N, C-alpha and C positions, 0 to 999 in steps of 0.2 A: 322399561329401564330408561332413565333420563340420560342425556348426553354427558352430564357431569359425572354420573355414576360409572358410565362406560369408560371415561377418561381416567377415573380413579383406579378401576380395575386394571386397565392397561399399564398404568404407572406401577402398580404392585407387581405385575408380571415382569416388567422391565427391571425393576429393582431386584426381584428374585433371581433373574438371569445374570445380572451384574454381580450379585453375591456369589453365585456358583462360579462365574468366570474368575472373580477375584480369589476365591478359595483354590481353584485349580492352578492359577498362576503362583499363589503362595506355596502350594505343594511342590510345584516344579522347582521354584527357587530354593526350597528347603532341601530337595534331592541334590541339587547342584552344589549347594553350600556343604552338604554332608560329604559329597564326594571330594570336594576340595579339601575339606578338613581331614579326611582319611589320607589323601595323598600327601598334603603338606605337613600335617602334624603327626598322625599315627605312623605313616610309613615314609615320612619325609626323608629321614637319614638313609633308609634302604634305597630309595630312588636316586637321591643325590649321589650315593656311592656308586650306583650302577652307571649314572651319567658321567661322573668325573673320572672314575678309575677303570671303568669297563665299557664294553659296548655289546649290543645285541647283534647276533648274526642269524640269518635264516639259512639253513642248509637243507638241501633236498634229501629225502630218504628214498633210495632207489627201489622201485618195484622189480622183483626178479621176474624175468621173462619165463613164460611157460615152457616146460620141457616137451620134447617130441619123441614118441615111441613108434616102433613098427607094430605089426599086427600081433606078434608074440610077446610084446612088452619089452622088447630090447631097446635100450636107450640109444637114440640117434643124435640128439642135440642136447647139450647141457650148458650151464653157466659156470664160468671159472672166474675167480676174483682177480682184479688187476688195480694198480694204483694210478690215479690220474691227477693232474694239476689244474686247479681252477684259479681264476683271478677275479677279485672284486674291484671293479672299476671305480667305485666310489671311495676306495681306501688308498688311492695313489694319486699324486699330483703330477707325476712324470712317468707315463706309461712306457716311453722309450727306454728309460733307465731300468724300469721294472722288467721288461722283456729281455734286456741285455743281461741282467742279473740271472734270470731264469735260464737263459740260453747257455750261459757259462756252466751252470751246474749240470744241466741236462745234456751238454755236449751236442746241442742242436743249433741250427742257425736262428738268429733273431727274426729273420724274414719268415721262416716257417711258423714260428710262434705268432707273428703278427698276422699272417694269413689265416691261421686258425681263429684268432680273435675277430678278424674282419668278417668271418662267416656269420657271426652272431649280431650283425648290425640291426636286425629286426627284433632282437630279444629285449626283454625288460632291462632297463638301465641299471636297476638295483640288483639284478640276479647275477650270481657268480658265473663266469664263462669258462668252460673247459678249453684249455689250450695245449695240453699234451697228455699222452697216455703211456701206459707200459713203463712207468717209472720203476727203477730198481730200489731196494731197501735203502741203500747207501744214499741215493738221491733224495728219497723221502726224508731221511734223517737230516740231510743238509738244509733242506727247505724248512723243516720244523725248527732247526736250530737258529735260523735267521728270522724267526717270527717277529721279533722286536723291531728290526730294521725294515722288514717287508711284511707287514700284517695283511697285505692285500692278497697274499697267496694262501690257498687252502688245499689240503690233500683230500681227495675223494677216492673212496674204495668203490670201484665200479665192477660190474660183472660182464665179461665178454662171452660171446657165443663160442662154443667148441663143438665143431662138427666132427664127430668121432670117426666118420668113414670118408672124410675129405672128398676127393673127386668122385668117389663111387656114388654118392648121393647128391651131388652138387645141383644137378638140374631139376630134381624134384623138390629139394628142401629150399634152395635159394640162399639168400644171405641178407645181412643187414647193411644199411648205409646211414650216414649221419644226415639229420634233417637239414634242408637247404634254407638259404635266406628267404626265398620266395615262400616256402612252406611256413616258416616262422611268421612272415608278414601277412599271411592269408587271414582275413577276418574270421573270427571264431576259432582260430587254431588253438589247440590245447598243447601244442608241443613247446618244449623248452630247448634252448641252445644246447647242443651236444647230444640231444636224444638220438637213439638209433632206432630206425624203423625198417620194416620189411621191404625189400626192393625186388625180390624175384621169388618164384616158387611158393611153397607153403608159407614161408615167412611173410610174404607179401599178402597172400590170399587170406590168411587168418591173423593178420597183424593185430587187429583190435582185440581179439580173444587172447592172443599171446602176451600183449603188452602189459596188462594190468594197469594200476594207477599209482603214481609216485606219492609218497607222503612228504612231510616236512618236519623238521625240528628247529626250535629257536633256542640258541645257546648264548650264554654270557661268556665273553672272553675278556681277558685283561689287556693292558696296553701292549703286551708282548705277543698278543694273539693266542695265548694259551687258554684252554678251556677252564672256566671257573665253575659253571654249573649248567645244567640243562633246564631251560625255562618252560619249554612246552614241547609236545610231540604229536603229530598226526601220523598214524601208522600207514604204511604202504599196503596196497592190495596186490597180492601176487597174481601173475597172469595165469590163464588156464592151461593145463597140460593137454596135448593132443595125442591121440592114438590113431595112427594111420592104418589103412588097409595094406600098405606096403609089406612085402615079405623080403626082409634083408638078405637072406640067403639067395633067393631068386634074383634080387637086384644085383648082388655081387657076381653071380654067374652070368648075367646079361652083360655086365661091364667087362667080364673076362673075355667073353666071346667077341666083344667089339674092340679088343685091345689092338692098337695101331691101325684101326680102321676108322673111316668116317661114316657115321650112320646112327641109327636109333633102334631101340627095342622097346616095345610096350607090351606088357602081358596083363590081360584082364581075366577076371573070374567069370566064366560064361553064365553062371547062375544069377549074378546080380550086377555084373559090370564093374565090380570093384577093381581098382588099379592095384596089381600085385608087384609090378616092376615098371620102371620109367627110366630108361637109360639112354644117354646121348653121348656120342664120342666124336671128337675129343672133348675132354672136360677140363675143369679147373679146380683149384683148392679154395673152397669158400672161406676157409680160415684166414685167408689173406685179408678179407674184408672186415674181420673182427677188430682190426686196428686200422688207423688211417693209412690209406695207400698213398704213397708219394706219386707225383705225376709220372715218373719214369716207370714204375711198376704198372700203373694203369695203361700207359701207352704200350708197354710190352705185351699186355693181355690183348689189347685191341689189335695189335699187329701180328699176333701169333698166327702160325699157319693153321688154316681151316677153322678159324674163328671159334675158339673153345668156349666163349661166352654165349654163343648161339645155341639155343635148344632146338634140336632137330625133331 
């Protein structure tokens, strides 16, 4: 093969590759232009309407926490609905005025709401932040009625833990607490502001199994903050239920024997070591932690005689 023939073949290969590249670029351009045509021409009016008269909001879909039962299937811990108030920081230009408005309706101090907002400093700037819970139906109605003037506020239906037997099972079941700023800022954290996680006992030891995974829905709201339509939804995954080896009747009897005493009782099944009772006295009511504890309540627990928070 002569050098001239080899050069000719190389030129043909190069020309072929250029044709393929040109065709690929033309195809990409065609796809982009088609998408532009669909958005601007076919759906132009729809998207302009959404942009001018409405706005998209992302709202979390809460994953219900798993239930907890004793060895006989008796329910120890369940979830009960509660109304919470969230604020979208991107929808207000005067947060001080927004908090003052909410404080007036909720009959709470502005400083309390500001402190709750400050806990979420490490959260996504575009994510709504919970600033109050346990709202009454009347308060919910007032917030909803002011949606035009204050579109930054959203009502969230949350589920709080109800410990059916209160102090009798407190030290074995534990309680939940709100995620901290440090936990939010931890690299790789999957928590969102306002999330409740296990702090003690079974709630802490099996937090990952009990928590489930939150979902999300995207909704269209008008300029008054009213729902127009649901744009999309990702379903939440419910947490796993737990069935303990605990015997509720034996647990209650152990707590009765410890009444007005300082001490502990642990009962094990000699056949397999299963925990049948785990009692510690004095105890506390874990339902206090289902809602935000104010500093005075927390201090009272810390200073109570014989340290009821301490598991013996």
